[in-house]
C-alpha positions in Angstrom: -38.3 15.5 36.1 -35.9 13.4 34.0 -35.2 14.9 31.0 -34.7 12.7 27.6 -30.7 12.8 26.3 -29.3 11.9 22.8 -25.5 11.0 22.7 -23.7 12.8 20.2 -20.6 11.7 18.9 -18.8 13.2 16.2 -14.9 13.0 14.9 -13.0 15.8 14.4 -9.8 15.8 12.2 -7.8 17.8 9.9 -5.4 17.6 7.3 -3.0 16.5 9.8 -5.0 13.3 11.3 -7.4 13.7 13.9 -8.0 15.2 16.9 -6.6 12.6 19.4 -7.1 12.9 23.1 -7.8 17.1 22.9 -9.5 18.5 25.8 -12.6 20.7 24.2 -15.1 22.7 26.2 -18.9 22.0 25.1 -20.9 25.1 25.2 -25.3 25.6 24.3 -26.2 22.8 27.3 -26.6 25.1 29.8 -23.5 24.8 32.2 -20.4 24.5 29.9 -19.3 20.7 29.4 -15.8 19.8 29.5 -14.3 16.7 28.2 -11.3 15.1 26.1 -11.8 13.0 22.4 -10.4 9.4 22.4 -7.3 8.3 20.4 -9.2 8.5 17.0 -10.2 11.8 17.5 -14.3 10.9 18.6 -15.8 13.3 21.2 -18.8 11.7 22.8 -21.8 14.3 24.3 -24.8 14.0 26.1 -27.2 16.3 25.0 -30.8 17.2 26.0 -33.2 16.3 23.2 -34.5 19.8 23.4 -31.2 21.2 22.5 -30.7 22.2 18.2 -27.2 23.4 18.6 -23.9 23.5 20.5 -20.7 24.6 20.3 -17.5 22.4 20.5 -14.2 24.6 21.3 -10.5 22.8 21.2 -9.0 25.3 24.0 -5.3 24.0 22.6 -5.5 24.9 19.3 -8.6 28.0 19.4 -10.6 26.3 17.0 -14.8 26.2 17.8 -17.3 24.4 15.9 -20.4 24.8 15.6 -23.2 21.5 15.3 -26.9 21.5 14.9 -28.0 18.1 16.7 -31.3 16.9 14.8 -30.4 18.4 11.8 -29.3 15.4 9.2 -31.0 14.0 7.3 -30.7 10.3 6.5 -27.5 9.0 4.7 -29.2 7.5 1.8 -30.3 11.5 1.0 -27.7 13.9 -0.8 -28.0 16.3 1.6 -26.9 13.5 4.5 -24.7 12.1 2.8 -22.9 15.6 1.9 -23.2 16.7 5.4 -22.0 14.0 6.6 -18.7 14.1 4.4 -18.5 17.8 5.6 -18.0 16.4 9.4 -15.5 14.3 8.5 -13.5 17.0 6.8 -13.8 15.8 2.8 -16.4 18.7 2.0 -16.8 22.3 2.9 -19.9 24.0 3.9 -19.9 25.6 0.9 -19.2 22.9 -1.4 -22.1 21.6 0.1 -24.7 24.4 -0.5 -24.1 24.4 -4.6 -26.7 24.2 -7.1 -27.3 20.1 -7.2 -25.7 19.7 -10.5 -22.1 21.4 -9.1 -23.0 19.5 -5.7 -23.2 16.0 -7.1 -19.8 16.3 -9.1 -18.0 17.7 -5.8 -20.1 14.7 -3.5 -18.6 11.9 -5.9 -15.1 13.5 -5.8 -15.4 13.8 -1.5 -16.9 10.3 -1.6 -14.2 9.3 -3.9 -11.3 10.2 -0.9 -13.5 8.6 1.4 -13.2 5.6 0.0 -9.9 5.8 -0.9 -9.0 6.3 2.6 -11.0 3.5 4.6 -9.8 1.2 1.4 -12.9 0.6 -0.1 -13.5 0.8 -4.2 -12.8 4.3 -4.9 -16.1 4.6 -7.7 -17.1 8.3 -5.7 -20.8 6.5 -5.7 -23.4 5.8 -2.5 -23.4 2.2 -2.6 -24.3 0.5 0.5 -21.3 -0.7 1.6 -19.9 3.4 1.7 -22.9 4.5 3.4 -22.7 2.1 5.8 -19.3 2.8 6.5 -19.5 6.4 6.4 -22.8 5.8 8.8 -19.8 4.0 11.2 -17.4 6.6 11.2 -19.4 9.1 11.6 -21.2 8.1 14.2 -24.9 8.3 12.9 
C-alpha cells in the first residue's frame, strides 16, 4: 500500500536572519527524520497526509517548533494571513490569538513590516501583491 504524502515547506528565521544550512530532526512521522535547511532557512519535509502535527528540532540551537499540518486557512482569510505572518516571525502566537479588534491592528503592523522587508509598498493592507508574496515566502 502506498500512503499519500504532502510536501511541507517551512522557512525558519529569527531576528538575525534565516536558519541557513541548519541541521534538524523531525519527530511525529514515525521514525525521526533528519534534514538540513537550505541557505534561506527552508526545510522541505514529506509527511503522510494523515499526520496532523510534527515537531522540528534544531539540534545545534536546542530549539523545537511544533507545526500543525493542514490546519491553515487560505491567505485571503484573516486567520490564514495571521498564521503565515506568525510562521515567518512577524507575529507571535499570542498576538495572532487576541480579540479581532486588536488582532486587526497587530496584523496591519506585521503586514507593514513584511512588506518593507520584501520591497513592497508598506501599506499594512493585504492586497493581492502582498498575499502572493506571503504565499511565495511562506511556501503555502
